[in-house]
N, C-alpha and C positions, 0 to 999 in steps of 0.2 A: 462545389468545386471552385466557382468563381470567387466566392467570399474568401476561401482559404488562399487562393492564388493572390488575390489583392492584399491580403494580410501579409503574405510573404514579401510582396513588393514594397509595401509600406515599411516593413521592418528592415529593408535593405539586406535580405537574407543572402543574396548572391550578386555577383557581378559577371556579366557575359563577357567571355574571353575567347579568342581563337583556340582551337584544339591544338595540342602538342603530341608528338609521337611518343614521348617518354613519360607521359602522365598516366596515373591510374584513374581511369574514368569509371565511376560507379553509376549504376542505373537507379531508377526510382519507380514508385507505383502509387496509385490512389487506393486508399482504404476507406470503405463506407461503413458507417455505424448508425444505428437508431438509438438515441439516448432516451431513456425512460425515467419517469418519476418513481418514487417508492411505491406508488399505487399501480404501477405498470402502465400508466398513461404515457403517450409519446410526448417527450419534451421538445426534441428537435431532431432533424436529420443532419448528419455531420459527415463531411468529407475531409480526409487528412492525407497530405502528401508525405510519403514515407520513403526514406533513402534505404537502399539495399546494403545495409552496413556489413553484411557478411562478405562483401567484395572488397572491403578495406584491408590494407596491409599494415600490420603492427610495426611501429617505428618509422613509418613513412607518412601515412595520413591519419594515424591516431596513436596516442601514447597511453596515459593513464585513463582508466575508465570507471573507477570506483565512485559510487554515490551512496551516501548514507540512507538507511531505511529506518523509519520511525519504529521504535521499540514499543510493543504493546504495554510493557510495564510503565513506560513514560506517559502514554496516553491515559492509562488508568489512574496514575498518580495525579496528573493535572486535573482530570475530571473530578477526582475525589476532592481535591482542594476547592475547585470551583463550586461544586454542588454544596459542599459542607459550609462554605462561606457565602453562598448565594451570590456568586459573581456571575456576570453575563458571559455566555459562551457563544461566540460568533463563528460562523462558518464562511470561508471565502473560497473562491475559485479563480485561478489565474488562467485566462484564455491563452492558448498557444504558448504554454510555458516554455517548452524547449526552444522556441524560436528566439528567445532573448539571450541565450548564451553565446558568447563570442568564441570563435575557433582560433587556436594558436597553431594548428597544423594546416598545411595546404590540402584541401579536399576539393576535387572536381567531380561534377555530377552532370548527367545528361539532363536536358530540359524536360519539364513535366509533360507527360503524355497529354496531348490535346491543346497544349499551349506552346506554340512555336513562334518565335519572333521572325516575321516574314522578311525583315530587312537583314537579319543575321541568322539564317537557318542552320548554318554549320557551327555556330558558336556553342560553347558549353558553359555551364554554371560553375563559377568559382565561388564556393561557399564562404561567406564571411561570418554567418551566424549558424548555430547548430540547427539540426533538422531531426525530426523523429526518425529513428532507425539507425542513426549514427552511433558508433561505439562510444564516443565521448559525450553524447548529447546530455545525459543526466548530470554528469560531472560539470559540464560547462554551465548548465542552467543553475545548478546549486551554487556554484561559485558566484554567478551574477546576483542571485538573491541574497546570498550571505553578505556581499559587499554593500548592497542597498540597506540591509538591516543594520549592519555595523555602522554605517554612516548616520543612521537615525539614533544610535545609542545602544542597540542590543548587543549582547555578548552570547556567544555560543556556549552551550552546556559542555562540561568536560566529560560527562558520562553518556550523553546522547547528542551527537552533532545535529540531529533534526530538531532540537529544542533550543530556542533563543529566548533570553531573559533580559528584560529592561528594568533597571532600578534607577529611578529618578525621584529623589526626595522620598515622599511617602508612597509613590506610585510603584506598583509591581505589575508588569505585563508579561504574559507567557505566550510564545508564538511557536506553534507546532506545524511542521511542514512535511508533507508526503507528496513529492513531485509537485503537482500544481494544486493540490488540495491542502487547505490551511485551516487550522483551528486557532482562534484568538480569544484569550480570556485575561482577566486581571482584576485587581481589587478596586479599580475605579473605572466605571463604565464611561465616564466623560473623556477618559484618555484614549479610548478606542477610536473615536471619530477622527482626531488629527492623524493618527497612524494610518487609517483607511485612506484619507485624502493623500497622504504621502505615497502610499503604494499605488494609488490610482494615477499619480503623476509619473510613476515609473513603468507600470504595466497595465494591461487591460484586466481589471479586477471586477469580479461579480460578487456583490455582497449577498449571500444566501440567507442572511438573518440568523435566527437561533439554530443551534445544532439540530439537524434532522436526519441526514443520511450521509455517513462518512466512511469511505473505504469498505463498502458492503455492510456496514454496521448501522442498524436502525436505532434511532434515539426516540424513546417514548417519555415525554415529560409528564409527571404526575404532581399533584399537590404536595406529595411527600418526598419527591426526589426524581431521579433519572434512571430509566431501565434501558440497558443496551442489549439488543438481540440481533440475530442474523437469520431471521426466518426465511427470507428469499434465498439466501445462500444455502441453508440446510435443504430446502426443497430442491435446489439445483443438484446437490450431491445425491439426494435420494433418487431423483430422476435418472441421473447419469449411471448410478449403480443398480438401477431397476429394483429399488427397495421401498418404493412408495407404499406398497401394500403389505410390507413385512410387519410381523407382530412386534410390539414394543417390549423391551426388557428393562428390568429395574436396575441392573448393574451393567457397566460398560465393558467388562472383561470377565473371562472365565479362568479358573485356575489352570495352569499348565499341566499337561500330562506327560508321562515318561515315554509313551509310545504313540505319538501323533501320526496322523495320515501324512505320508511323505510324497503324495502325488503332486507333481508340479501344477501350479495354477495355469489355466489355459490362456489367460490374457494378462501378462505382466504389466503391459502399458496401462490398462485400466486400474490395476492395483496401485500403481505409482500415482496416477491422477487422483484417485480417491483419497489416498493417504496424504498426498500433498494438500488437497483441499481441506482435509480434517486438521492438518497442522495450522492452517490459517483460521479455522473455526475456533481454535483455542483462544482467540482474541476475547470472546465472550463466554466460552464454555471451558473453563479450567477443570471442570469435573471429569473431562475425558482425557486429560493430559497423559496419565500413566498408560492408558490403553493405546493412545496414538503413538506415544514414544516407543512402546513395544512393537507396534506394527511397522513403524518406520525403520526398525532395525533389519527388516527383511525385504527392502526394496529391490535389492540386486537379484534375488532369486526367490520370489514368493511361492509358497506351497499352497495346496488347497485348504489346509487347516488355518493358514494365515489369513486367507480371504474370509473364512468363516469367522475369525476373530474380528476382522474389520466390519463385517455385517452386524456383529453383535453390538458394536459401539452404539449406544442408544440415542438415536436421533428421532426416529419415528415416535410421535406422541410427545416430544419434548421441544418442538421448534420454538415455543414461546419462552423457553428457559433462557436466562441470560444473567448479566451482572446488574445489580441494583445499587445505586448510590443514594444514600439517605441524606436529606438536607439538614438533619440534626445530628449527624455523626460527629463525635469528638475527634480531634486530631491526635490520637494516641497511636504510636507505632508499636506493633507487636508482631512476633514471629513464632512459628511452630515448626518443629523438626522431628522427623522420625526415621528410623532405619530398621530394616529387616535383614539380619545378617545371614548370608548364604541360604536364602529362602527359595532360590530357583531350583526346581527339580531337574531342570535340563542341564545347567552348567554350574550350579551352586554359587552363582554370583549374588552379591548383595544388592538390595534395592533401597534407595534413600529418597526422601521427599520432604518438601518444606512448603510453607504458606506464610506470606507476609501480608499483614493487614495495616491499613491506616484507619483507625477507628473500627467501624464494622465493614469497611470496604476492602475486598481482596485486591491486592496490588500485584503480587508476584507469586 
C-alpha cells in the first residue's frame, strides 16, 4: 500500500484542495491481489488504489470513455510474421499504466483510506491524473501512450488502433498494446533497444524478455516455432463449471433437434460467465468458434439443453491444444469459405464460415 501511495504522489496524481458543497465527491478503496508466475509461483503481492467510478456523473466529471481493445486477428497476424521471419518478440509491462493519463474533466475524490494528511484532514483529492476505476481511465492512458509513440515516429494502424507501426528506412517495428501489456517485434532486433530506452524515459517499464505469458495466453517456444495455449484458463473454466471430471468428446457441438428440452436453466449467471470465458478462449481455440457462437445466442434466457451444449464443447482432454506458428511457413495469404443454406432445423437460417491463413498459420 505504501509503495502504491508513494507512486501516486511521485506521479502528481492529485492536488489537495478544500471541499466544496457543489462538487461531486467520489470515494475510493484498496484492492489486493497476489500476482503469480505461469508456474503458479508467487511473483509479488500488489495493492492498488481504485476509485469508485460508478459514483461519477456523465457530462460533469467524465465524458468519452472508449478505449480500443487488441483484436485476436491482429495478434495472430503479427506473431505469424515474427515467427516466420525469425524476428525477436519482446514482452513489456508498464507499471501503474493508468496513472499516466491526464484528466480533462474535474474529478474530486476522498483521500485514500489509511493515508490522511494530518495538516489538512478535511481536504479532498482533486485528481490531475487518471486512476484505476475512473470511467475515462483507459481512454486517458491510451491517449498518453499514443502521443508518446507518435513522437517517436510510430503511426497507428487504420484497421486496429491497438497496433502501432514504425517505418524508418529498412526498419519495421510493430508495437501491440493491451492496456499496460505490450508486445514488441520487428525486422531488426538492434532497433528495439533504443525504443525501450525511450519508453523507460517516459514510463516505468519492465522488460520481461521473450514472449512467455500474455493476456492469459502461454507461449511455448520450440526449435520449429511457437505454440500458443491457454491451459490455465481452460482449467479455470472447467473448475468454475464443475466439469473437471467430465468425459471428453471428439466434437464440440451436437446437431440441433426439433423438440429440445425447454426447461429453463437454474443458474443463468453461471451460463453467461462460462460462455463469456469461452469467447475469450477462442484466442487460441478457433475450433470451438461455431459452438461458442451458437451458445452465445442464448445468453438472455438459457435453457437446460443450452447448458448441455456448453458442457459438450470439448475442453477436457484438450487443454494442450492451441495455435502453432511454424518458423518455416511461407507468407502466402489464402482463405476458405463455406455456407450451409437453411440448414438449421429450428429456424431454417443459414450458417456461414470462413478461415483465413497466412502460410500455414490460421489468422482469422
